[in-house]
C-alpha positions as CSV (number, residue, x, y, z in Angstrom):
1,M,8.4,-16.6,95.8
2,I,8.7,-13.6,93.4
3,R,6.2,-11.0,93.6
4,V,4.6,-9.8,90.3
5,P,5.4,-6.1,90.8
6,A,9.0,-7.0,91.3
7,L,9.0,-9.1,88.2
8,V,7.4,-6.4,86.1
9,A,9.9,-3.9,87.5
10,A,12.8,-6.2,86.5
11,M,11.4,-6.6,83.0
12,I,11.0,-2.9,82.6
13,S,14.6,-2.2,83.8
14,F,15.9,-5.0,81.5
15,A,13.9,-3.5,78.5
16,A,15.3,-0.1,79.3
17,A,18.8,-1.4,79.3
18,L,18.3,-3.5,76.1
19,P,19.2,-0.8,73.5
20,A,22.5,-0.1,75.4
21,T,23.4,-3.8,75.4
22,A,22.1,-4.6,71.9
23,Q,24.6,-5.6,69.3
24,I,25.7,-2.7,67.3
25,A,26.0,-3.1,63.6
26,P,29.6,-3.3,62.3
27,P,30.8,-0.2,60.6
28,P,30.6,-0.1,56.9
29,P,33.6,-1.5,55.1
30,P,36.1,1.1,54.0
31,V,35.5,2.5,50.6
32,M,38.0,0.9,48.3
33,A,39.9,3.2,46.1
34,R,39.0,2.3,42.6
35,P,41.8,2.1,40.1
36,P,41.8,5.1,37.7
37,V,39.6,4.4,34.7
38,P,41.1,5.5,31.5
39,P,39.1,8.2,29.8
40,M,38.3,5.8,26.9
41,H,37.7,2.1,27.2
42,G,39.5,1.4,24.0
43,M,42.8,3.0,24.9
44,R,44.2,-0.5,25.3
45,A,43.9,-0.8,21.6
46,F,46.6,1.9,21.2
47,G,49.1,0.1,23.4
48,S,51.8,0.0,20.7
49,M,51.7,3.7,20.0
50,S,53.8,6.3,21.7
51,E,52.4,8.3,24.5
52,A,52.0,11.4,22.2
53,G,50.2,9.2,19.6
54,R,47.9,7.8,22.2
55,Q,47.0,11.3,23.5
56,A,46.4,12.6,20.0
57,M,44.1,9.6,19.2
58,M,42.2,10.0,22.5
59,A,41.7,13.7,21.9
60,S,40.5,13.0,18.3
61,M,38.1,10.2,19.3
62,Q,36.6,12.2,22.2
63,G,35.3,14.6,19.7
64,N,32.7,17.3,20.1
65,H,30.3,16.0,22.7
66,A,27.7,18.8,22.2
67,A,27.6,18.1,18.4
68,D,27.4,14.3,19.0
69,R,24.5,14.8,21.5
70,A,22.7,17.0,19.0
71,D,23.1,14.4,16.2
72,H,22.0,11.6,18.6
73,D,18.9,13.6,19.4
74,R,18.2,14.2,15.7
75,V,18.5,10.4,15.0
76,R,16.2,9.6,17.9
77,V,13.6,12.1,16.8
78,A,13.7,10.7,13.2
79,R,13.3,7.2,14.5
80,D,10.4,8.2,16.6
81,R,8.8,9.8,13.6
82,M,9.4,6.6,11.6
83,L,7.7,4.6,14.4
84,S,4.7,7.0,14.4
85,V,4.3,6.8,10.7
86,L,4.5,3.0,10.8
87,D,2.0,2.9,13.7
88,A,-0.6,4.8,11.8
89,E,-3.6,3.0,10.3
90,R,-2.6,4.2,6.8
91,L,1.0,4.1,5.8
92,D,2.4,7.5,4.6
93,T,5.4,6.3,2.5
94,V,6.5,9.9,1.8
95,A,6.7,10.8,5.5
96,L,8.4,7.5,6.2
97,R,11.1,8.1,3.5
98,R,11.5,11.7,4.8
99,A,12.1,10.4,8.4
100,M,14.5,7.7,7.1
101,D,16.4,10.4,5.2
102,D,16.6,12.6,8.3
103,E,17.9,9.7,10.3
104,R,20.6,8.9,7.7
105,D,21.6,12.5,7.4
106,A,22.1,12.9,11.1
107,A,24.0,9.7,11.4
108,N,26.2,10.6,8.4
109,A,26.9,14.1,9.8
110,M,28.2,12.5,13.0
111,K,30.3,9.9,11.2
112,S,31.6,12.5,8.8
113,R,32.7,14.8,11.6
114,R,34.4,11.9,13.4
115,Q,36.2,10.8,10.3
116,A,37.4,14.3,9.5
117,A,38.9,14.6,13.1
118,L,40.6,11.2,12.7
119,A,42.0,12.1,9.3
120,T,43.5,15.3,10.8
121,T,44.9,13.3,13.6
122,F,46.4,10.6,11.4
123,A,48.1,13.3,9.4
124,T,49.9,14.4,12.6
125,L,51.1,11.0,13.7
126,S,54.5,9.7,13.0
127,T,54.9,6.8,10.6
128,A,55.7,4.5,13.5
129,D,52.5,5.5,15.3
130,R,50.4,5.1,12.2
131,K,51.9,1.6,11.7
132,A,51.3,0.8,15.4
133,F,47.7,2.0,15.1
134,V,47.2,-0.3,12.1
135,T,48.6,-3.3,14.0
136,D,46.6,-2.5,17.1
137,A,43.4,-1.9,15.2
138,R,43.8,-5.3,13.3
139,S,44.5,-7.1,16.6
140,L,41.4,-5.5,18.3
141,R,39.2,-6.4,15.3
142,D,40.4,-10.0,15.4
143,R,39.8,-10.2,19.2
144,V,36.3,-8.8,18.8
145,E,35.5,-11.2,16.0
146,R,36.7,-14.2,17.9
147,R,34.7,-13.1,21.0
148,V,31.5,-12.6,18.9
149,D,32.0,-16.0,17.1
150,K,32.6,-17.7,20.5
151,R,29.4,-16.2,21.9
152,M,27.4,-17.1,18.8
153,H,28.6,-20.7,18.8
154,K,28.1,-21.0,22.6
155,G,24.5,-19.7,22.1
156,M,23.9,-22.1,19.2
157,R,25.2,-25.1,21.3
158,H,23.0,-23.9,24.2
159,R,19.9,-23.9,21.9
160,G,20.9,-27.2,20.3
161,M,21.7,-25.7,16.9
162,H,24.6,-26.8,14.8
163,G,26.3,-25.4,11.8
164,D,24.6,-22.7,9.8
165,M,21.1,-23.6,10.9
166,A,18.9,-20.6,11.7
167,A,16.9,-20.4,14.8
168,P,13.4,-21.7,14.4
169,V,10.9,-19.0,13.8
170,P,8.3,-18.9,16.5
171,P,4.7,-19.3,15.3
172,V,2.7,-16.2,14.7
173,P,-0.1,-15.8,17.3
174,P,-3.5,-15.8,15.7
175,Q,-5.0,-12.4,15.1
176,P,-8.5,-11.7,16.4
177,P,-11.0,-11.1,13.6
178,S,-11.6,-7.4,12.8
């Protein structure tokens, strides 16, 4: 017959030894080295160009990040102003047009700066690189259009739509009386 104090002592010694005999979690898996990511996702689009042409295009398309950030901030501020004007009880069309003009000016400044950089780069490219750029740009455009069409048609089939039928407009919820 086992005495109770001996049983308690055995349980305590077993409990004390438990952390040492507990299963240890396996070490984390080794960190896999990620393949180097090209500085620009679209560099595959310039696959037919020479290395010098690709580098010139990459430098041109990276642009001036500080100026782009400032223009993005200007666009965001103008859009926020538009939303504030639209949210007001009384619509101030002059303020709305001013905010829309500011948004367009900021977006156009960014686009103009990018196009000027590209025009300068295109002037430095060889004829072969320019022709390769055109071929690659057309190929990329066609791939994107096919992908978009495929997704649109897949979504239309998923929703049971066919042809050029537009999605049904959901009913407008009733407005509480004011």
